[in-house]
Chimera marker file (.cmm) of the C-alpha trace (Angstrom):
<marker_set name="trace">
<marker id="1" x="0.000" y="0.000" z="0.000" r="1" g="1" b="0" radius="0.5"/>
<marker id="2" x="1.335" y="3.399" z="-0.957" r="1" g="1" b="0" radius="0.5"/>
<marker id="3" x="2.013" y="6.151" z="1.581" r="1" g="1" b="0" radius="0.5"/>
<marker id="4" x="-0.610" y="8.889" z="1.431" r="1" g="1" b="0" radius="0.5"/>
<marker id="5" x="0.501" y="11.972" z="3.291" r="1" g="1" b="0" radius="0.5"/>
<marker id="6" x="-2.674" y="13.905" z="2.562" r="1" g="1" b="0" radius="0.5"/>
<marker id="7" x="-4.856" y="11.469" z="4.528" r="1" g="1" b="0" radius="0.5"/>
<marker id="8" x="-2.546" y="10.971" z="7.490" r="1" g="1" b="0" radius="0.5"/>
<marker id="9" x="-3.495" y="14.172" z="9.344" r="1" g="1" b="0" radius="0.5"/>
<marker id="10" x="-7.117" y="14.348" z="8.212" r="1" g="1" b="0" radius="0.5"/>
<marker id="11" x="-9.559" y="15.533" z="10.837" r="1" g="1" b="0" radius="0.5"/>
<marker id="12" x="-13.297" y="15.412" z="10.261" r="1" g="1" b="0" radius="0.5"/>
<marker id="13" x="-15.558" y="18.369" z="10.907" r="1" g="1" b="0" radius="0.5"/>
<marker id="14" x="-16.873" y="16.613" z="14.024" r="1" g="1" b="0" radius="0.5"/>
<marker id="15" x="-13.340" y="16.249" z="15.443" r="1" g="1" b="0" radius="0.5"/>
<marker id="16" x="-12.556" y="19.902" z="14.706" r="1" g="1" b="0" radius="0.5"/>
<marker id="17" x="-15.822" y="20.990" z="16.337" r="1" g="1" b="0" radius="0.5"/>
<marker id="18" x="-15.159" y="18.855" z="19.423" r="1" g="1" b="0" radius="0.5"/>
<marker id="19" x="-11.656" y="20.310" z="19.772" r="1" g="1" b="0" radius="0.5"/>
<marker id="20" x="-12.989" y="23.846" z="19.404" r="1" g="1" b="0" radius="0.5"/>
<marker id="21" x="-15.772" y="23.360" z="21.953" r="1" g="1" b="0" radius="0.5"/>
<marker id="22" x="-13.323" y="21.783" z="24.434" r="1" g="1" b="0" radius="0.5"/>
<marker id="23" x="-10.975" y="24.764" z="24.063" r="1" g="1" b="0" radius="0.5"/>
<marker id="24" x="-13.834" y="27.246" z="24.469" r="1" g="1" b="0" radius="0.5"/>
<marker id="25" x="-15.087" y="25.455" z="27.586" r="1" g="1" b="0" radius="0.5"/>
<marker id="26" x="-11.584" y="25.525" z="29.079" r="1" g="1" b="0" radius="0.5"/>
<marker id="27" x="-11.214" y="29.249" z="28.373" r="1" g="1" b="0" radius="0.5"/>
<marker id="28" x="-14.648" y="30.017" z="29.855" r="1" g="1" b="0" radius="0.5"/>
<marker id="29" x="-13.837" y="27.976" z="32.966" r="1" g="1" b="0" radius="0.5"/>
<marker id="30" x="-10.609" y="29.903" z="33.574" r="1" g="1" b="0" radius="0.5"/>
<marker id="31" x="-12.391" y="33.224" z="32.955" r="1" g="1" b="0" radius="0.5"/>
<marker id="32" x="-15.041" y="32.327" z="35.545" r="1" g="1" b="0" radius="0.5"/>
<marker id="33" x="-12.351" y="31.358" z="38.050" r="1" g="1" b="0" radius="0.5"/>
<marker id="34" x="-10.443" y="34.595" z="37.377" r="1" g="1" b="0" radius="0.5"/>
<marker id="35" x="-13.628" y="36.652" z="37.800" r="1" g="1" b="0" radius="0.5"/>
<marker id="36" x="-14.398" y="34.896" z="41.094" r="1" g="1" b="0" radius="0.5"/>
<marker id="37" x="-10.886" y="35.615" z="42.387" r="1" g="1" b="0" radius="0.5"/>
<marker id="38" x="-11.163" y="39.254" z="41.266" r="1" g="1" b="0" radius="0.5"/>
<marker id="39" x="-14.537" y="39.670" z="43.010" r="1" g="1" b="0" radius="0.5"/>
<marker id="40" x="-13.189" y="38.059" z="46.173" r="1" g="1" b="0" radius="0.5"/>
<marker id="41" x="-10.151" y="40.350" z="46.201" r="1" g="1" b="0" radius="0.5"/>
<marker id="42" x="-12.274" y="43.479" z="45.635" r="1" g="1" b="0" radius="0.5"/>
<marker id="43" x="-15.292" y="42.483" z="47.725" r="1" g="1" b="0" radius="0.5"/>
<marker id="44" x="-14.973" y="45.457" z="50.082" r="1" g="1" b="0" radius="0.5"/>
<marker id="45" x="-15.033" y="47.867" z="47.131" r="1" g="1" b="0" radius="0.5"/>
<marker id="46" x="-17.857" y="46.093" z="45.309" r="1" g="1" b="0" radius="0.5"/>
<marker id="47" x="-20.215" y="45.596" z="48.273" r="1" g="1" b="0" radius="0.5"/>
<marker id="48" x="-21.166" y="49.291" z="48.773" r="1" g="1" b="0" radius="0.5"/>
<marker id="49" x="-21.973" y="49.629" z="45.060" r="1" g="1" b="0" radius="0.5"/>
<marker id="50" x="-24.230" y="46.592" z="45.186" r="1" g="1" b="0" radius="0.5"/>
<marker id="51" x="-25.974" y="47.992" z="48.251" r="1" g="1" b="0" radius="0.5"/>
<marker id="52" x="-26.721" y="51.296" z="46.536" r="1" g="1" b="0" radius="0.5"/>
<marker id="53" x="-28.079" y="49.567" z="43.414" r="1" g="1" b="0" radius="0.5"/>
<marker id="54" x="-30.356" y="47.079" z="45.174" r="1" g="1" b="0" radius="0.5"/>
<marker id="55" x="-31.696" y="49.126" z="48.083" r="1" g="1" b="0" radius="0.5"/>
<link id1="1" id2="2" r="1" g="1" b="0" radius="0.2"/>
<link id1="2" id2="3" r="1" g="1" b="0" radius="0.2"/>
<link id1="3" id2="4" r="1" g="1" b="0" radius="0.2"/>
<link id1="4" id2="5" r="1" g="1" b="0" radius="0.2"/>
<link id1="5" id2="6" r="1" g="1" b="0" radius="0.2"/>
<link id1="6" id2="7" r="1" g="1" b="0" radius="0.2"/>
<link id1="7" id2="8" r="1" g="1" b="0" radius="0.2"/>
<link id1="8" id2="9" r="1" g="1" b="0" radius="0.2"/>
<link id1="9" id2="10" r="1" g="1" b="0" radius="0.2"/>
<link id1="10" id2="11" r="1" g="1" b="0" radius="0.2"/>
<link id1="11" id2="12" r="1" g="1" b="0" radius="0.2"/>
<link id1="12" id2="13" r="1" g="1" b="0" radius="0.2"/>
<link id1="13" id2="14" r="1" g="1" b="0" radius="0.2"/>
<link id1="14" id2="15" r="1" g="1" b="0" radius="0.2"/>
<link id1="15" id2="16" r="1" g="1" b="0" radius="0.2"/>
<link id1="16" id2="17" r="1" g="1" b="0" radius="0.2"/>
<link id1="17" id2="18" r="1" g="1" b="0" radius="0.2"/>
<link id1="18" id2="19" r="1" g="1" b="0" radius="0.2"/>
<link id1="19" id2="20" r="1" g="1" b="0" radius="0.2"/>
<link id1="20" id2="21" r="1" g="1" b="0" radius="0.2"/>
<link id1="21" id2="22" r="1" g="1" b="0" radius="0.2"/>
<link id1="22" id2="23" r="1" g="1" b="0" radius="0.2"/>
<link id1="23" id2="24" r="1" g="1" b="0" radius="0.2"/>
<link id1="24" id2="25" r="1" g="1" b="0" radius="0.2"/>
<link id1="25" id2="26" r="1" g="1" b="0" radius="0.2"/>
<link id1="26" id2="27" r="1" g="1" b="0" radius="0.2"/>
<link id1="27" id2="28" r="1" g="1" b="0" radius="0.2"/>
<link id1="28" id2="29" r="1" g="1" b="0" radius="0.2"/>
<link id1="29" id2="30" r="1" g="1" b="0" radius="0.2"/>
<link id1="30" id2="31" r="1" g="1" b="0" radius="0.2"/>
<link id1="31" id2="32" r="1" g="1" b="0" radius="0.2"/>
<link id1="32" id2="33" r="1" g="1" b="0" radius="0.2"/>
<link id1="33" id2="34" r="1" g="1" b="0" radius="0.2"/>
<link id1="34" id2="35" r="1" g="1" b="0" radius="0.2"/>
<link id1="35" id2="36" r="1" g="1" b="0" radius="0.2"/>
<link id1="36" id2="37" r="1" g="1" b="0" radius="0.2"/>
<link id1="37" id2="38" r="1" g="1" b="0" radius="0.2"/>
<link id1="38" id2="39" r="1" g="1" b="0" radius="0.2"/>
<link id1="39" id2="40" r="1" g="1" b="0" radius="0.2"/>
<link id1="40" id2="41" r="1" g="1" b="0" radius="0.2"/>
<link id1="41" id2="42" r="1" g="1" b="0" radius="0.2"/>
<link id1="42" id2="43" r="1" g="1" b="0" radius="0.2"/>
<link id1="43" id2="44" r="1" g="1" b="0" radius="0.2"/>
<link id1="44" id2="45" r="1" g="1" b="0" radius="0.2"/>
<link id1="45" id2="46" r="1" g="1" b="0" radius="0.2"/>
<link id1="46" id2="47" r="1" g="1" b="0" radius="0.2"/>
<link id1="47" id2="48" r="1" g="1" b="0" radius="0.2"/>
<link id1="48" id2="49" r="1" g="1" b="0" radius="0.2"/>
<link id1="49" id2="50" r="1" g="1" b="0" radius="0.2"/>
<link id1="50" id2="51" r="1" g="1" b="0" radius="0.2"/>
<link id1="51" id2="52" r="1" g="1" b="0" radius="0.2"/>
<link id1="52" id2="53" r="1" g="1" b="0" radius="0.2"/>
<link id1="53" id2="54" r="1" g="1" b="0" radius="0.2"/>
<link id1="54" id2="55" r="1" g="1" b="0" radius="0.2"/>
</marker_set>
């Protein structure tokens, strides 16, 4: 059987989509964690603003 370099690295649309969605989910997870850390670090500055908006 002959060597076919063009088929060796073929990825279907489903595999590309799965890779993209996994990367997006990872990025969103780290953004949520970073936002939670930022809110926790600045909680004393954020709390008065929330009180003025919701009271």
